[in-house]
N, CA and C atoms of all chains as a GROMACS GRO file, in nm:
protein
  630
    1UNK      N    1   9.037   8.347  11.468
    1UNK     CA    2   9.151   8.272  11.417
    1UNK      C    3   9.273   8.303  11.503
    2UNK      N    4   9.332   8.199  11.560
    2UNK     CA    5   9.452   8.221  11.641
    2UNK      C    6   9.575   8.224  11.551
    3UNK      N    7   9.670   8.307  11.588
    3UNK     CA    8   9.790   8.318  11.503
    3UNK      C    9   9.913   8.348  11.587
    4UNK      N   10  10.026   8.303  11.536
    4UNK     CA   11  10.152   8.341  11.603
    4UNK      C   12  10.222   8.448  11.519
    5UNK      N   13  10.143   8.524  11.447
    5UNK     CA   14  10.197   8.630  11.362
    5UNK      C   15  10.283   8.731  11.440
    6UNK      N   16  10.240   8.775  11.562
    6UNK     CA   17  10.324   8.872  11.634
    6UNK      C   18  10.463   8.817  11.663
    7UNK      N   19  10.469   8.689  11.703
    7UNK     CA   20  10.599   8.629  11.735
    7UNK      C   21  10.687   8.620  11.610
    8UNK      N   22  10.625   8.575  11.500
    8UNK     CA   23  10.702   8.563  11.375
    8UNK      C   24  10.749   8.700  11.326
    9UNK      N   25  10.659   8.798  11.339
    9UNK     CA   26  10.693   8.934  11.292
    9UNK      C   27  10.808   8.991  11.376
   10UNK      N   28  10.796   8.974  11.508
   10UNK     CA   29  10.901   9.029  11.595
   10UNK      C   30  11.034   8.955  11.575
   11UNK      N   31  11.023   8.824  11.553
   11UNK     CA   32  11.146   8.746  11.527
   11UNK      C   33  11.214   8.794  11.399
   12UNK      N   34  11.134   8.841  11.306
   12UNK     CA   35  11.191   8.891  11.180
   12UNK      C   36  11.236   9.037  11.192
   13UNK      N   37  11.218   9.095  11.313
   13UNK     CA   38  11.259   9.233  11.336
   13UNK      C   39  11.173   9.335  11.264
   14UNK      N   40  11.046   9.300  11.244
   14UNK     CA   41  10.957   9.388  11.167
   14UNK      C   42  10.856   9.457  11.258
   15UNK      N   43  10.822   9.580  11.223
   15UNK     CA   44  10.711   9.648  11.291
   15UNK      C   45  10.582   9.607  11.217
   16UNK      N   46  10.469   9.639  11.279
   16UNK     CA   47  10.341   9.611  11.211
   16UNK      C   48  10.336   9.687  11.078
   17UNK      N   49  10.386   9.809  11.080
   17UNK     CA   50  10.388   9.892  10.959
   17UNK      C   51  10.474   9.828  10.850
   18UNK      N   52  10.589   9.776  10.891
   18UNK     CA   53  10.680   9.713  10.795
   18UNK      C   54  10.616   9.591  10.730
   19UNK      N   55  10.552   9.508  10.813
   19UNK     CA   56  10.486   9.390  10.758
   19UNK      C   57  10.369   9.430  10.668
   20UNK      N   58  10.295   9.533  10.712
   20UNK     CA   59  10.182   9.581  10.631
   20UNK      C   60  10.229   9.626  10.494
   21UNK      N   61  10.339   9.702  10.491
   21UNK     CA   62  10.394   9.747  10.363
   21UNK      C   63  10.436   9.628  10.277
   22UNK      N   64  10.494   9.528  10.343
   22UNK     CA   65  10.545   9.412  10.267
   22UNK      C   66  10.433   9.332  10.201
   23UNK      N   67  10.316   9.326  10.266
   23UNK     CA   68  10.208   9.244  10.208
   23UNK      C   69  10.095   9.328  10.150
   24UNK      N   70  10.112   9.461  10.150
   24UNK     CA   71  10.018   9.549  10.080
   24UNK      C   72   9.886   9.574  10.151
   25UNK      N   73   9.890   9.579  10.284
   25UNK     CA   74   9.768   9.617  10.359
   25UNK      C   75   9.805   9.730  10.456
   26UNK      N   76   9.706   9.778  10.531
   26UNK     CA   77   9.735   9.885  10.627
   26UNK      C   78   9.786   9.825  10.759
   27UNK      N   79   9.854   9.910  10.836
   27UNK     CA   80   9.903   9.865  10.968
   27UNK      C   81   9.787   9.821  11.056
   28UNK      N   82   9.673   9.892  11.042
   28UNK     CA   83   9.556   9.859  11.124
   28UNK      C   84   9.508   9.716  11.097
   29UNK      N   85   9.521   9.671  10.973
   29UNK     CA   86   9.477   9.534  10.940
   29UNK      C   87   9.569   9.431  11.006
   30UNK      N   88   9.700   9.456  11.001
   30UNK     CA   89   9.793   9.364  11.069
   30UNK      C   90   9.763   9.361  11.219
   31UNK      N   91   9.737   9.478  11.275
   31UNK     CA   92   9.705   9.487  11.418
   31UNK      C   93   9.577   9.408  11.449
   32UNK      N   94   9.476   9.423  11.363
   32UNK     CA   95   9.348   9.353  11.385
   32UNK      C   96   9.366   9.202  11.375
   33UNK      N   97   9.449   9.156  11.282
   33UNK     CA   98   9.474   9.011  11.268
   33UNK      C   99   9.545   8.960  11.393
   34UNK      N  100   9.646   9.034  11.438
   34UNK     CA  101   9.723   8.990  11.554
   34UNK      C  102   9.637   8.987  11.681
   35UNK      N  103   9.540   9.076  11.688
   35UNK     CA  104   9.453   9.081  11.807
   35UNK      C  105   9.329   8.993  11.792
   36UNK      N  106   9.327   8.911  11.687
   36UNK     CA  107   9.215   8.818  11.662
   36UNK      C  108   9.082   8.895  11.643
   37UNK      N  109   9.092   9.011  11.581
   37UNK     CA  110   8.969   9.089  11.556
   37UNK      C  111   8.933   9.088  11.409
   38UNK      N  112   9.017   9.029  11.326
   38UNK     CA  113   8.987   9.021  11.183
   38UNK      C  114   9.050   8.895  11.126
   39UNK      N  115   8.970   8.818  11.051
   39UNK     CA  116   9.023   8.700  10.983
   39UNK      C  117   9.063   8.740  10.842
   40UNK      N  118   9.190   8.721  10.807
   40UNK     CA  119   9.233   8.765  10.674
   40UNK      C  120   9.168   8.682  10.563
   41UNK      N  121   9.163   8.741  10.445
   41UNK     CA  122   9.114   8.666  10.328
   41UNK      C  123   9.214   8.556  10.298
   42UNK      N  124   9.172   8.460  10.216
   42UNK     CA  125   9.262   8.351  10.178
   42UNK      C  126   9.384   8.409  10.106
   43UNK      N  127   9.360   8.509  10.021
   43UNK     CA  128   9.471   8.569   9.945
   43UNK      C  129   9.574   8.632  10.039
   44UNK      N  130   9.525   8.704  10.141
   44UNK     CA  131   9.618   8.768  10.235
   44UNK      C  132   9.686   8.663  10.323
   45UNK      N  133   9.612   8.558  10.361
   45UNK     CA  134   9.672   8.451  10.441
   45UNK      C  135   9.786   8.385  10.363
   46UNK      N  136   9.764   8.361  10.233
   46UNK     CA  137   9.870   8.304  10.148
   46UNK      C  138   9.989   8.400  10.140
   47UNK      N  139   9.957   8.529  10.127
   47UNK     CA  140  10.062   8.631  10.116
   47UNK      C  141  10.149   8.630  10.242
   48UNK      N  142  10.083   8.624  10.359
   48UNK     CA  143  10.156   8.624  10.486
   48UNK      C  144  10.238   8.496  10.502
   49UNK      N  145  10.176   8.383  10.468
   49UNK     CA  146  10.247   8.255  10.479
   49UNK      C  147  10.367   8.254  10.385
   50UNK      N  148  10.349   8.309  10.266
   50UNK     CA  149  10.457   8.316  10.169
   50UNK      C  150  10.570   8.403  10.224
   51UNK      N  151  10.532   8.515  10.286
   51UNK     CA  152  10.632   8.608  10.339
   51UNK      C  153  10.716   8.541  10.447
   52UNK      N  154  10.649   8.464  10.534
   52UNK     CA  155  10.722   8.400  10.644
   52UNK      C  156  10.770   8.258  10.607
   53UNK      N  157  10.752   8.224  10.479
   53UNK     CA  158  10.800   8.097  10.426
   53UNK      C  159  10.750   7.978  10.509
   54UNK      N  160  10.620   7.978  10.532
   54UNK     CA  161  10.559   7.867  10.607
   54UNK      C  162  10.423   7.835  10.544
   55UNK      N  163  10.356   7.735  10.597
   55UNK     CA  164  10.224   7.700  10.546
   55UNK      C  165  10.118   7.779  10.624
   56UNK      N  166  10.003   7.799  10.558
   56UNK     CA  167   9.897   7.878  10.622
   56UNK      C  168   9.858   7.819  10.757
   57UNK      N  169   9.848   7.684  10.762
   57UNK     CA  170   9.804   7.622  10.886
   57UNK      C  171   9.909   7.631  10.997
   58UNK      N  172  10.032   7.665  10.961
   58UNK     CA  173  10.134   7.690  11.064
   58UNK      C  174  10.119   7.830  11.122
   59UNK      N  175  10.063   7.919  11.040
   59UNK     CA  176  10.048   8.060  11.079
   59UNK      C  177   9.914   8.085  11.148
   60UNK      N  178   9.811   8.016  11.101
   60UNK     CA  179   9.676   8.037  11.156
   60UNK      C  180   9.616   7.906  11.202
   61UNK      N  181   9.539   7.919  11.309
   61UNK     CA  182   9.471   7.801  11.362
   61UNK      C  183   9.331   7.845  11.404
   62UNK      N  184   9.228   7.770  11.365
   62UNK     CA  185   9.094   7.812  11.403
   62UNK      C  186   9.080   7.819  11.555
   63UNK      N  187   9.018   7.925  11.606
   63UNK     CA  188   8.993   7.930  11.751
   63UNK      C  189   8.862   7.857  11.779
   64UNK      N  190   8.836   7.832  11.906
   64UNK     CA  191   8.720   7.751  11.945
   64UNK      C  192   8.590   7.810  11.889
   65UNK      N  193   8.577   7.944  11.888
   65UNK     CA  194   8.451   8.003  11.842
   65UNK      C  195   8.442   8.011  11.690
   66UNK      N  196   8.547   7.969  11.615
   66UNK     CA  197   8.538   7.964  11.469
   66UNK      C  198   8.472   7.835  11.423
   67UNK      N  199   8.471   7.735  11.512
   67UNK     CA  200   8.424   7.602  11.471
   67UNK      C  201   8.276   7.584  11.494
   68UNK      N  202  10.712  10.877   9.927
   68UNK     CA  203  10.596  10.958   9.886
   68UNK      C  204  10.625  11.024   9.751
   69UNK      N  205  10.526  11.030   9.665
   69UNK     CA  206  10.548  11.079   9.530
   69UNK      C  207  10.584  11.228   9.527
   70UNK      N  208  10.674  11.265   9.434
   70UNK     CA  209  10.713  11.405   9.419
   70UNK      C  210  10.606  11.486   9.348
   71UNK      N  211  10.514  11.418   9.280
   71UNK     CA  212  10.417  11.490   9.198
   71UNK      C  213  10.296  11.537   9.278
   72UNK      N  214  10.279  11.488   9.400
   72UNK     CA  215  10.162  11.526   9.478
   72UNK      C  216  10.182  11.661   9.545
   73UNK      N  217  10.073  11.738   9.552
   73UNK     CA  218  10.074  11.864   9.625
   73UNK      C  219  10.100  11.831   9.772
   74UNK      N  220  10.180  11.914   9.844
   74UNK     CA  221  10.212  11.881   9.984
   74UNK      C  222  10.090  11.854  10.071
   75UNK      N  223   9.980  11.931  10.050
   75UNK     CA  224   9.858  11.909  10.130
   75UNK      C  225   9.799  11.772  10.102
   76UNK      N  226   9.797  11.736   9.972
   76UNK     CA  227   9.743  11.605   9.934
   76UNK      C  228   9.834  11.496   9.988
   77UNK      N  229   9.964  11.521   9.983
   77UNK     CA  230  10.061  11.423  10.031
   77UNK      C  231  10.041  11.394  10.180
   78UNK      N  232  10.008  11.501  10.256
   78UNK     CA  233   9.986  11.484  10.399
   78UNK      C  234   9.864  11.396  10.424
   79UNK      N  235   9.754  11.423  10.352
   79UNK     CA  236   9.632  11.345  10.369
   79UNK      C  237   9.652  11.201  10.324
   80UNK      N  238   9.728  11.185  10.214
   80UNK     CA  239   9.743  11.052  10.155
   80UNK      C  240   9.854  10.971  10.220
   81UNK      N  241   9.917  11.026  10.325
   81UNK     CA  242  10.031  10.958  10.384
   81UNK      C  243   9.994  10.853  10.487
   82UNK      N  244   9.872  10.861  10.543
   82UNK     CA  245   9.833  10.764  10.645
   82UNK      C  246   9.686  10.729  10.633
   83UNK      N  247   9.651  10.600  10.643
   83UNK     CA  248   9.511  10.560  10.628
   83UNK      C  249   9.419  10.631  10.726
   84UNK      N  250   9.467  10.648  10.851
   84UNK     CA  251   9.382  10.709  10.954
   84UNK      C  252   9.353  10.855  10.920
   85UNK      N  253   9.458  10.928  10.876
   85UNK     CA  254   9.441  11.069  10.840
   85UNK      C  255   9.350  11.082  10.718
   86UNK      N  256   9.371  10.992  10.621
   86UNK     CA  257   9.289  10.992  10.499
   86UNK      C  258   9.141  10.974  10.533
   87UNK      N  259   9.111  10.876  10.620
   87UNK     CA  260   8.970  10.851  10.657
   87UNK      C  261   8.912  10.970  10.734
   88UNK      N  262   8.990  11.025  10.825
   88UNK     CA  263   8.941  11.140  10.903
   88UNK      C  264   8.908  11.256  10.811
   89UNK      N  265   8.997  11.284  10.716
   89UNK     CA  266   8.975  11.398  10.625
   89UNK      C  267   8.854  11.373  10.536
   90UNK      N  268   8.846  11.253  10.475
   90UNK     CA  269   8.735  11.225  10.382
   90UNK      C  270   8.602  11.224  10.458
   91UNK      N  271   8.595  11.152  10.569
   91UNK     CA  272   8.470  11.148  10.646
   91UNK      C  273   8.436  11.287  10.701
   92UNK      N  274   8.541  11.363  10.740
   92UNK     CA  275   8.519  11.499  10.792
   92UNK      C  276   8.456  11.588  10.686
   93UNK      N  277   8.504  11.578  10.562
   93UNK     CA  278   8.450  11.662  10.454
   93UNK      C  279   8.303  11.623  10.427
   94UNK      N  280   8.275  11.492  10.426
   94UNK     CA  281   8.135  11.449  10.408
   94UNK      C  282   8.047  11.503  10.522
   95UNK      N  283   8.099  11.495  10.644
   95UNK     CA  284   8.022  11.541  10.760
   95UNK      C  285   7.992  11.690  10.749
   96UNK      N  286   8.093  11.769  10.708
   96UNK     CA  287   8.072  11.913  10.693
   96UNK      C  288   7.960  11.938  10.590
   97UNK      N  289   7.962  11.865  10.480
   97UNK     CA  290   7.859  11.882  10.376
   97UNK      C  291   7.720  11.850  10.430
   98UNK      N  292   7.707  11.740  10.501
   98UNK     CA  293   7.576  11.698  10.551
   98UNK      C  294   7.525  11.793  10.660
   99UNK      N  295   7.617  11.830  10.752
   99UNK     CA  296   7.579  11.925  10.856
   99UNK      C  297   7.540  12.058  10.793
  100UNK      N  298   7.613  12.102  10.688
  100UNK     CA  299   7.581  12.227  10.618
  100UNK      C  300   7.443  12.224  10.558
  101UNK      N  301   7.408  12.109  10.500
  101UNK     CA  302   7.274  12.096  10.439
  101UNK      C  303   7.164  12.114  10.544
  102UNK      N  304   7.179  12.041  10.657
  102UNK     CA  305   7.077  12.050  10.761
  102UNK      C  306   7.074  12.189  10.826
  103UNK      N  307   7.193  12.249  10.843
  103UNK     CA  308   7.198  12.385  10.900
  103UNK      C  309   7.128  12.482  10.808
  104UNK      N  310   7.148  12.467  10.678
  104UNK     CA  311   7.081  12.553  10.580
  104UNK      C  312   6.930  12.541  10.588
  105UNK      N  313   6.882  12.416  10.604
  105UNK     CA  314   6.737  12.393  10.615
  105UNK      C  315   6.684  12.455  10.745
  106UNK      N  316   6.763  12.438  10.852
  106UNK     CA  317   6.720  12.485  10.984
  106UNK      C  318   6.716  12.638  10.992
  107UNK      N  319   6.815  12.703  10.931
  107UNK     CA  320   6.824  12.850  10.942
  107UNK      C  321   6.772  12.921  10.816
  108UNK      N  322   6.693  12.850  10.738
  108UNK     CA  323   6.631  12.909  10.619
  108UNK      C  324   6.735  12.965  10.522
  109UNK      N  325   6.843  12.892  10.505
  109UNK     CA  326   6.947  12.932  10.409
  109UNK      C  327   6.975  12.812  10.318
  110UNK      N  328   6.868  12.769  10.250
  110UNK     CA  329   6.874  12.644  10.173
  110UNK      C  330   6.982  12.647  10.065
  111UNK      N  331   6.998  12.761   9.997
  111UNK     CA  332   7.096  12.766   9.888
  111UNK      C  333   7.239  12.749   9.941
  112UNK      N  334   7.269  12.821  10.051
  112UNK     CA  335   7.403  12.809  10.111
  112UNK      C  336   7.426  12.666  10.160
  113UNK      N  337   7.324  12.609  10.225
  113UNK     CA  338   7.334  12.472  10.276
  113UNK      C  339   7.358  12.372  10.164
  114UNK      N  340   7.283  12.390  10.054
  114UNK     CA  341   7.297  12.298   9.940
  114UNK      C  342   7.435  12.312   9.877
  115UNK      N  343   7.484  12.436   9.870
  115UNK     CA  344   7.618  12.458   9.813
  115UNK      C  345   7.724  12.387   9.897
  116UNK      N  346   7.714  12.403  10.030
  116UNK     CA  347   7.812  12.336  10.119
  116UNK      C  348   7.800  12.184  10.103
  117UNK      N  349   7.675  12.136  10.095
  117UNK     CA  350   7.652  11.992  10.081
  117UNK      C  351   7.715  11.939   9.952
  118UNK      N  352   7.688  12.008   9.840
  118UNK     CA  353   7.742  11.962   9.712
  118UNK      C  354   7.894  11.969   9.711
  119UNK      N  355   7.948  12.077   9.767
  119UNK     CA  356   8.093  12.091   9.775
  119UNK      C  357   8.152  11.975   9.857
  120UNK      N  358   8.092  11.948   9.974
  120UNK     CA  359   8.142  11.842  10.061
  120UNK      C  360   8.133  11.704   9.998
  121UNK      N  361   8.017  11.673   9.937
  121UNK     CA  362   8.001  11.539   9.882
  121UNK      C  363   8.087  11.518   9.757
  122UNK      N  364   8.095  11.622   9.672
  122UNK     CA  365   8.178  11.606   9.552
  122UNK      C  366   8.326  11.598   9.587
  123UNK      N  367   8.370  11.684   9.678
  123UNK     CA  368   8.511  11.682   9.718
  123UNK      C  369   8.544  11.550   9.790
  124UNK      N  370   8.454  11.510   9.881
  124UNK     CA  371   8.475  11.385   9.955
  124UNK      C  372   8.480  11.265   9.862
  125UNK      N  373   8.385  11.260   9.767
  125UNK     CA  374   8.381  11.148   9.672
  125UNK      C  375   8.506  11.148   9.584
  126UNK      N  376   8.546  11.268   9.540
  126UNK     CA  377   8.664  11.280   9.455
  126UNK      C  378   8.790  11.233   9.528
  127UNK      N  379   8.806  11.280   9.652
  127UNK     CA  380   8.924  11.239   9.729
  127UNK      C  381   8.924  11.088   9.756
  128UNK      N  382   8.804  11.036   9.790
  128UNK     CA  383   8.793  10.893   9.820
  128UNK      C  384   8.826  10.809   9.696
  129UNK      N  385   8.793  10.862   9.579
  129UNK     CA  386   8.819  10.786   9.456
  129UNK      C  387   8.964  10.800   9.410
  130UNK      N  388   9.022  10.919   9.427
  130UNK     CA  389   9.154  10.946   9.368
  130UNK      C  390   9.270  10.911   9.461
  131UNK      N  391   9.258  10.952   9.590
  131UNK     CA  392   9.374  10.937   9.680
  131UNK      C  393   9.429  10.793   9.691
  132UNK      N  394   9.341  10.691   9.707
  132UNK     CA  395   9.398  10.556   9.717
  132UNK      C  396   9.477  10.515   9.591
  133UNK      N  397   9.443  10.579   9.477
  133UNK     CA  398   9.512  10.544   9.353
  133UNK      C  399   9.647  10.616   9.338
  134UNK      N  400   9.654  10.739   9.389
  134UNK     CA  401   9.778  10.816   9.369
  134UNK      C  402   9.874  10.804   9.487
  135UNK      N  403   9.823  10.760   9.601
  135UNK     CA  404   9.909  10.754   9.719
  135UNK      C  405  10.001  10.632   9.714
  136UNK      N  406  10.129  10.651   9.744
  136UNK     CA  407  10.218  10.534   9.752
  136UNK      C  408  10.189  10.450   9.876
  137UNK      N  409  10.122  10.510   9.977
  137UNK     CA  410  10.086  10.434  10.097
  137UNK      C  411   9.956  10.358  10.072
  138UNK      N  412   9.937  10.245  10.142
  138UNK     CA  413   9.812  10.171  10.131
  138UNK      C  414   9.708  10.239  10.221
  139UNK      N  415   9.607  10.300  10.160
  139UNK     CA  416   9.508  10.375  10.238
  139UNK      C  417   9.385  10.292  10.272
  140UNK      N  418   9.350  10.201  10.184
  140UNK     CA  419   9.236  10.112  10.211
  140UNK      C  420   9.277   9.970  10.171
  141UNK      N  421   9.216   9.872  10.234
  141UNK     CA  422   9.249   9.734  10.199
  141UNK      C  423   9.128   9.645  10.219
  142UNK      N  424   9.150   9.513  10.220
  142UNK     CA  425   9.040   9.418  10.225
  142UNK      C  426   8.957   9.431  10.353
  143UNK      N  427   9.019   9.476  10.463
  143UNK     CA  428   8.944   9.490  10.588
  143UNK      C  429   8.841   9.602  10.577
  144UNK      N  430   8.875   9.710  10.504
  144UNK     CA  431   8.778   9.817  10.482
  144UNK      C  432   8.659   9.767  10.403
  145UNK      N  433   8.688   9.686  10.300
  145UNK     CA  434   8.580   9.631  10.218
  145UNK      C  435   8.492   9.540  10.304
  146UNK      N  436   8.557   9.455  10.387
  146UNK     CA  437   8.482   9.365  10.476
  146UNK      C  438   8.397   9.446  10.574
  147UNK      N  439   8.453   9.556  10.625
  147UNK     CA  440   8.379   9.640  10.720
  147UNK      C  441   8.256   9.702  10.653
  148UNK      N  442   8.276   9.752  10.529
  148UNK     CA  443   8.163   9.811  10.456
  148UNK      C  444   8.054   9.706  10.430
  149UNK      N  445   8.096   9.585  10.392
  149UNK     CA  446   7.998   9.478  10.366
  149UNK      C  447   7.921   9.444  10.493
  150UNK      N  448   7.994   9.435  10.603
  150UNK     CA  449   7.932   9.400  10.732
  150UNK      C  450   7.830   9.508  10.771
  151UNK      N  451   7.874   9.637  10.758
  151UNK     CA  452   7.786   9.747  10.794
  151UNK      C  453   7.663   9.752  10.703
  152UNK      N  454   7.683   9.725  10.573
  152UNK     CA  455   7.570   9.726  10.480
  152UNK      C  456   7.470   9.616  10.514
  153UNK      N  457   7.524   9.496  10.545
  153UNK     CA  458   7.437   9.385  10.582
  153UNK      C  459   7.359   9.415  10.709
  154UNK      N  460   7.428   9.477  10.804
  154UNK     CA  461   7.363   9.512  10.931
  154UNK      C  462   7.252   9.615  10.907
  155UNK      N  463   7.279   9.713  10.822
  155UNK     CA  464   7.180   9.816  10.790
  155UNK      C  465   7.055   9.754  10.729
  156UNK      N  466   7.075   9.665  10.633
  156UNK     CA  467   6.960   9.608  10.562
  156UNK      C  468   6.881   9.516  10.657
  157UNK      N  469   6.952   9.446  10.747
  157UNK     CA  470   6.882   9.361  10.844
  157UNK      C  471   6.803   9.446  10.943
  158UNK      N  472   6.864   9.556  10.985
  158UNK     CA  473   6.798   9.645  11.082
  158UNK      C  474   6.672   9.706  11.021
  159UNK      N  475   6.685   9.760  10.900
  159UNK     CA  476   6.569   9.823  10.835
  159UNK      C  477   6.465   9.716  10.801
  160UNK      N  478   6.512   9.598  10.758
  160UNK     CA  479   6.420   9.488  10.728
  160UNK      C  480   6.343   9.446  10.852
  161UNK      N  481   6.415   9.432  10.962
  161UNK     CA  482   6.352   9.391  11.088
  161UNK      C  483   6.248   9.491  11.133
  162UNK      N  484   6.285   9.620  11.125
  162UNK     CA  485   6.191   9.726  11.165
  162UNK      C  486   6.070   9.727  11.071
  163UNK      N  487   6.098   9.712  10.941
  163UNK     CA  488   5.989   9.715  10.842
  163UNK      C  489   5.892   9.601  10.861
  164UNK      N  490   5.947   9.480  10.874
  164UNK     CA  491   5.860   9.363  10.889
  164UNK      C  492   5.789   9.365  11.025
  165UNK      N  493   5.859   9.413  11.126
  165UNK     CA  494   5.803   9.411  11.261
  165UNK      C  495   5.703   9.522  11.290
  166UNK      N  496   5.719   9.637  11.224
  166UNK     CA  497   5.637   9.753  11.262
  166UNK      C  498   5.535   9.795  11.156
  167UNK      N  499   5.577   9.796  11.029
  167UNK     CA  500   5.488   9.854  10.925
  167UNK      C  501   5.352   9.784  10.916
  168UNK      N  502   5.345   9.648  10.913
  168UNK     CA  503   5.212   9.585  10.907
  168UNK      C  504   5.124   9.624  11.027
  169UNK      N  505   5.187   9.640  11.144
  169UNK     CA  506   5.110   9.680  11.263
  169UNK      C  507   5.055   9.822  11.246
  170UNK      N  508   5.135   9.910  11.182
  170UNK     CA  509   5.088  10.046  11.156
  170UNK      C  510   4.966  10.045  11.064
  171UNK      N  511   4.974   9.962  10.957
  171UNK     CA  512   4.861   9.951  10.863
  171UNK      C  513   4.735   9.903  10.937
  172UNK      N  514   4.755   9.800  11.022
  172UNK     CA  515   4.640   9.744  11.094
  172UNK      C  516   4.579   9.847  11.190
  173UNK      N  517   4.666   9.919  11.261
  173UNK     CA  518   4.617  10.021  11.356
  173UNK      C  519   4.547  10.135  11.281
  174UNK      N  520   4.603  10.173  11.164
  174UNK     CA  521   4.540  10.281  11.086
  174UNK      C  522   4.406  10.235  11.031
  175UNK      N  523   4.400  10.108  10.985
  175UNK     CA  524   4.274  10.054  10.931
  175UNK      C  525   4.167  10.048  11.039
  176UNK      N  526   4.209  10.025  11.163
  176UNK     CA  527   4.114  10.017  11.275
  176UNK      C  528   4.086  10.156  11.334
  177UNK      N  529   4.136  10.261  11.268
  177UNK     CA  530   4.117  10.400  11.314
  177UNK      C  531   4.173  10.424  11.454
  178UNK      N  532   4.274  10.349  11.489
  178UNK     CA  533   4.337  10.368  11.620
  178UNK      C  534   4.455  10.464  11.611
  179UNK      N  535   4.501  10.489  11.489
  179UNK     CA  536   4.609  10.587  11.469
  179UNK      C  537   4.606  10.635  11.324
  180UNK      N  538   4.680  10.743  11.300
  180UNK     CA  539   4.693  10.795  11.164
  180UNK      C  540   4.839  10.786  11.122
  181UNK      N  541   4.860  10.736  11.000
  181UNK     CA  542   4.997  10.734  10.948
  181UNK      C  543   5.024  10.872  10.889
  182UNK      N  544   5.116  10.944  10.952
  182UNK     CA  545   5.144  11.083  10.910
  182UNK      C  546   5.225  11.084  10.780
  183UNK      N  547   5.228  11.198  10.709
  183UNK     CA  548   5.310  11.206  10.587
  183UNK      C  549   5.458  11.170  10.612
  184UNK      N  550   5.512  11.209  10.728
  184UNK     CA  551   5.652  11.174  10.759
  184UNK      C  552   5.669  11.024  10.770
  185UNK      N  553   5.570  10.960  10.834
  185UNK     CA  554   5.577  10.814  10.847
  185UNK      C  555   5.568  10.747  10.710
  186UNK      N  556   5.478  10.799  10.624
  186UNK     CA  557   5.470  10.746  10.488
  186UNK      C  558   5.602  10.762  10.416
  187UNK      N  559   5.666  10.878  10.437
  187UNK     CA  560   5.797  10.904  10.376
  187UNK      C  561   5.899  10.799  10.418
  188UNK      N  562   5.900  10.769  10.549
  188UNK     CA  563   5.995  10.670  10.600
  188UNK      C  564   5.964  10.531  10.543
  189UNK      N  565   5.834  10.497  10.534
  189UNK     CA  566   5.794  10.366  10.480
  189UNK      C  567   5.836  10.354  10.333
  190UNK      N  568   5.811  10.460  10.255
  190UNK     CA  569   5.850  10.457  10.114
  190UNK      C  570   6.001  10.450  10.098
  191UNK      N  571   6.072  10.523  10.183
  191UNK     CA  572   6.218  10.524  10.174
  191UNK      C  573   6.274  10.385  10.205
  192UNK      N  574   6.221  10.321  10.312
  192UNK     CA  575   6.265  10.187  10.348
  192UNK      C  576   6.234  10.088  10.236
  193UNK      N  577   6.114  10.102  10.177
  193UNK     CA  578   6.074  10.012  10.069
  193UNK      C  579   6.165  10.031   9.947
  194UNK      N  580   6.195  10.157   9.916
  194UNK     CA  581   6.283  10.186   9.801
  194UNK      C  582   6.422  10.128   9.824
  195UNK      N  583   6.468  10.140   9.948
  195UNK     CA  584   6.601  10.086   9.981
  195UNK      C  585   6.604   9.936   9.957
  196UNK      N  586   6.496   9.867  10.000
  196UNK     CA  587   6.489   9.722   9.981
  196UNK      C  588   6.482   9.685   9.834
  197UNK      N  589   6.412   9.767   9.757
  197UNK     CA  590   6.401   9.742   9.613
  197UNK      C  591   6.539   9.753   9.548
  198UNK      N  592   6.613   9.856   9.585
  198UNK     CA  593   6.748   9.874   9.530
  198UNK      C  594   6.837   9.758   9.575
  199UNK      N  595   6.825   9.719   9.703
  199UNK     CA  596   6.905   9.608   9.754
  199UNK      C  597   6.872   9.479   9.675
  200UNK      N  598   6.744   9.456   9.650
  200UNK     CA  599   6.703   9.338   9.574
  200UNK      C  600   6.763   9.338   9.434
  201UNK      N  601   6.761   9.455   9.370
  201UNK     CA  602   6.820   9.467   9.237
  201UNK      C  603   6.969   9.439   9.240
  202UNK      N  604   7.038   9.496   9.339
  202UNK     CA  605   7.183   9.476   9.352
  202UNK      C  606   7.214   9.330   9.383
  203UNK      N  607   7.132   9.269   9.469
  203UNK     CA  608   7.153   9.128   9.506
  203UNK      C  609   7.141   9.039   9.383
  204UNK      N  610   7.036   9.064   9.302
  204UNK     CA  611   7.017   8.986   9.180
  204UNK      C  612   7.136   9.004   9.085
  205UNK      N  613   7.181   9.128   9.071
  205UNK     CA  614   7.294   9.156   8.983
  205UNK      C  615   7.419   9.082   9.030
  206UNK      N  616   7.448   9.093   9.161
  206UNK     CA  617   7.570   9.029   9.214
  206UNK      C  618   7.560   8.876   9.204
  207UNK      N  619   7.439   8.822   9.229
  207UNK     CA  620   7.419   8.676   9.220
  207UNK      C  621   7.448   8.627   9.078
  208UNK      N  622   7.406   8.704   8.978
  208UNK     CA  623   7.429   8.662   8.839
  208UNK      C  624   7.573   8.675   8.798
  209UNK      N  625   7.646   8.763   8.866
  209UNK     CA  626   7.788   8.779   8.835
  209UNK      C  627   7.869   8.657   8.880
  210UNK      N  628   7.818   8.588   8.985
  210UNK     CA  629   7.897   8.478   9.044
  210UNK      C  630   7.864   8.344   8.981
   0.00000   0.00000   0.00000
């Protein structure tokens, strides 16, 4: 899953740890999502989209190997 | 960080990485202790270390995520455990289906003998599959 989470997070002045605390996961999970090594659950994707006040499809986009 | 936690517990519960290292480390000490006890003919000492390690490790793994103000485990850990469990069952299933019938055939043809250790491994693999089947049925009915 491709994401612009790092750009949005940095634009918000947040560290991975800060974002992790805000959405209730570990820093390692945020890191894994940003590096395209873990696809978040629907609940976490909603949580992240809610945090950045955007839609899930604006935050995540299926990569070629997801299809 | 909570004021009610013992400083040592607070240190372990402060970071997911430290928490995992400590819990897995305690389990490892218990398991290594058990095998060392068997190897050096000190079964009672080995069993004591094993029980201490597994009980302490299980207790910490159950309690720390609940008392720690930091997030120690999350959905990715659960996904990792599920992935590893699925991989284990596929690996043992593949080995069982691919090798065990051939062993029976070779033993029946008197080309080899299935040793007690091999029987132990076959029974253990079969028992694991039986438990997996029971758990699968239970989970399927829950959904």
